[in-house]
N, C-alpha and C positions, 0 to 999 in steps of 0.2 A: 385540974392536970396541966402541967407545962410541958408543950410540945417542943422538940428540939429545931432550932433553926437550921435553914438549909444552908449549907456551908459557903456556897457559891452565889447566893442570891441576897443582897441587901434588903433589909426589912423595911427602907423606907421607900422602896419602888414597887409599882404594882406588878403582877406575874406577867400583864401583857406588854411590858416596855417595849421588848425588842421587835414585835411586830408592829406596834404603833409607830415606834421610831422609823421604823422602815418604810411605812406609808408616808410619813412626813418627808423623809428623804427624797420619795419619789415625787411627791407633790412639788417639792422646790426644785427638782431637776426639771420637771414639766414645766413650771413656770419659768425657770432660767432658758430653756430651750426655745420658748416662744418670745422671751425678751430678746434674746441674741439673734433670733432668725430674722433674716437668712444670713448666713455665712459664706456661702458661694452663690454662684449664679444659678437661676432657675430656668428650666426649658419650659417653653409653651409650645405644647405639640398641636399642629393644625393638619388636618385632613385631607387639604387640597392644595393644589399647586401654587407657587407664589404668583402674584398679580391679581387673583379673584378677590371677590368683597370679603370672605372671612380672613383672608391673609393680610389684605390691606388694614382691616379691622385690629386684627392682632398686633400687627406692626405699631399701629398708632397707639394702641392701649399698653403694649409691652414697654415702650421706650418712657413712658411717664410713670409706670409703676415701678419700673427699675430705678427711676430717680427718687420715688418716694421710700422703696425699700432698702435703698443703698447698694444694691447689687444688681447687676444686668439680668434682664428676662429675656432670654435669647429664643426666638422663634424658630421651631424646627418643624419642617414641612414634610408630612407622611402621606402622600396621595394615594387613593386606590379603595375601590370598593365604596365610594360615596361616604366616606370617613371611616368605615369599618376598620381599617387598618390601623390606623392612629388611634382610634378607641382601644384597640386591643393593647396597643404599646403601653397606653396608659393604665389601663386596668391591671396589668401585670408589672407595674412600676412600684417601686419601694414607696410606701405612704409616709412621706418624710416633709413634704411640701415643696421639694424641689422639682417636682413634674407635674405640671397642669395640663388640661386639655380644653382646647376652643371647641366644646361641642356645639351642635348646630341640630336644627329641627330633623335633618335627615337623620343622623347618627344616634339621636337619643330617642327620637318618636317615630319615625317611619320605618327605618331600616329593619328594627326587630320585628315587624310585621310582616316584613317581605322576605328576609331573608331567613330560612329554616335552620341554617347551622351558624351561629355567632360564638366567638370566643371569649364573650363579655355579656355580662347582663346590664340592661341600661338602668337599673335601678340599684342593685346590690354591688356592682362594680366601681361605683363613684360617689364621692361626697359633693353636695351642690356648695358651689361658692357664691356666684352671682350671675343673674342674666346681664347681658352685657349691652345687646342692641336687637332692635327688630327692624326688619327690610319688608316694606310692601313689595308685592311682584307688580310689575307693569305690564297690562296688555297691550301688545304691539301687533300691527299688521302690516301686510305688504303695500307699500305707497301705490303700486300699480292698481289696486283694487278700487282707490278712490273712495273709501269709507271713512265717515267721520264721527261715527257713533257707534256705541255698543249694540244699540237696536238694529242699526243698519249692517253689521257684523252678522248679528244672529237671523237676520232676513237672508243674506248671503248665504251662510252655511246651512241653512235649512230648505234651499232649492232642491226639488225632488229630482232633478236631472243630473245632479253632480255630488262626488264626494270631495270634501274638503279635509286638508290635512294643518295639523298642529305639531310643531316641534318641541324638543325640551333638551335640556342637558343631560338627558338619560332616563331609562326606565326607573321609576320609583322616586325621582326628585321632585321638589316641591312644585316646580313649574309642570311636570307631568300630572302630578296630582289635582293640581288647579285646573289643568286641560280636561282631565276626566270629570271634575266636577261641572264645568261648564257644558260638557256634552249630555250629562245627565240632565242639567237644568233646562237645558234648550231642545233636547230630544233630536239634536242635528246629526247627520251621518258623518261624523267625524273619525280620522284615522290619526293615531298617534304615530310621529317618526321621531324615535330617540337620536341623538347623536352624542358624541364623546366630550362634552363641554358646551357651556354657554354661548361662546363665540360661534362655533360652526352651527348652533341651532338657530340664531339669530341671521346668520349669512343666509340660511335657507328661508326664512322669511324676506329678506332683502331681495332675493332672486325670484321670489314667488313660488318656490318650491314646496312650501308650506306657507299656507294663508294667515297665520297667527302664531303666537307665541306668547307664554307669560314668563316674565324673566325678572330678576331682582334689579331694582332702580339702578344700583351701581353699575350694573353691567350692560343695562340698555339705554340709559337716558343719554349718554353722549351720541349714541346713533339716532337718536330721535332728533336731537338738537341739530345734528348735521343733514336731516331730511332723508336719512336711508331707512328709516322706519318711521311709521305712523303710530303715534301713542293715542290710546283711546280712553283708558282709566286706569286707577290702581285699584289692588285688591284688599287694601286695610280699610279698618271701619271710619276711618277718617282721612281726609285729604294729607298728602304728604308734603312736607315744608320744601322738600327738595323739588317738587313739581305742583305747586297749589292751583295751578288752573285747570288741573286733570281731575274729574269727578271721581268718585268711588264707582264700583260696580254696582253697589245699593242705591246710589244715586241715579243710577242707569237703569234701574228696574228689577236688578237681580237680589231680592231681599235675601238677608242672611248669608250672602257670598262674601265671605272673609277669609282670606288666606295671607297670613304673615310668616315670612321665613325668620328666622332668629339665631343669634349665637350666644353663648354663655360660658362661664368658667367651671370646670369640675376638677376633682383630685382624686387619686386613688381611694378607695375604701379604706377606712382606718386611718386616714390621715388626722393627728390630733386636732381637737376642736379649737385650742388656743390658736394654732397657725391657721386654721381656715377662717378664724375672726379676723386675723391679722391680715389675710389676703383678700378677705372681703372688704376690710376698710380701706386697703390700698387701691381695690377697684372703684370704691365709690368716689375716692378723691381723685382719681385718675379721670374719671368719668365727668366730675365737677369741674376738672380744669378747663377754663375758656377755650383754650386752644385746640384740646383734645375735642371738646362738645363740638366746635366749629368744624374740625376737620371731619367728623363722623357724618353730620349734618350735611355738609357739602357734596359727600359721597353718597347721600341718599339713605343713611341710616338713621334710626331714631334713639340715641342714647337711652337705657333701660336700666339702670342700676336696681338692685334689690337685695334683701336681705337672704341668708342661706335658706331660711325656712320658706320665705317666699317663694324663692327659686325651686325649692322641692315640690311645693303645690303646684306652681306653674308646669313642671315637668311630668307630674302626674296627670295633670289636665289634658296637656298636649299628646301625651301617650294614649291615652283613652280615645280622644277626638281623632286623631289620624289613625288609629286602629280601626274604628269604624269605616273612615274613608278608603283605606286599603281592601278591606273585605268586600265594600261595594262594589270597587273597580276589579276586583278579583285579579290582583297583582301579586305574584309570587316569584322569587329568585332564588336559585341555589348555588 
């Protein structure tokens, strides 16, 4: 029996022509989007004030990335709540590749364990692009104390007839948690004194109001070279190229004492994969540029590019590890 032909459908094409054609158009549009991206300036949000280590890193990187991408990458400083305000801005931004976040150890791995109410999720709100750099912390002491090694510092702070103080850039900062780890490992009678930033925290050590502090190498190294602070060791698992004469804390007898601050690039959740790949490629090329690499090393940073997948695994590891540290120190902020 012959069935009548459908008057509006040619017999030479399958019934699913229209849906398939739509998919092909969509894929073509997405490919063109990635190929043409970017067509306007990109903003790179930084959660700290101008002049700090994260800001300096962002400005060196953004200049070269802009050259590679053919559009300006503009640094936008949104300081406040240890990076939380900037994270909120990016988490709520349009996922089109034109808003990026220079995330850090604090905003991505520490703050979610310290603050009970956040307007972003460290995992679900962002798409990892690349790890950018790592920063060893420098253990510095007041020059007046005439201490020349980590073991001498431990002996000093463990004296039964005194209480010693360590300063930091604020409660919940990597420097604070490093001090809490030092307190737990040594059993010393130590009191944390938080300040509003790394500079006043280091000033407290210079004047011996606080006896020691942990601070990132870019922030502290200049003061040690000027004789205003006495450096004892670095907190990384190997010596820093910025100060190769200084031993690690592990070399000084504190086994498995490794604290490394870091920064990396993320985008709002839902940013298309093709755009993330293009941004990752630009990041790697920028970090491999000799002038960029030299500038970061001179500032005490360790360039550390990665794939998006590698950075995602790194973020998960850091989130878990620092959650344990925060719970042990019983730190909570609201």
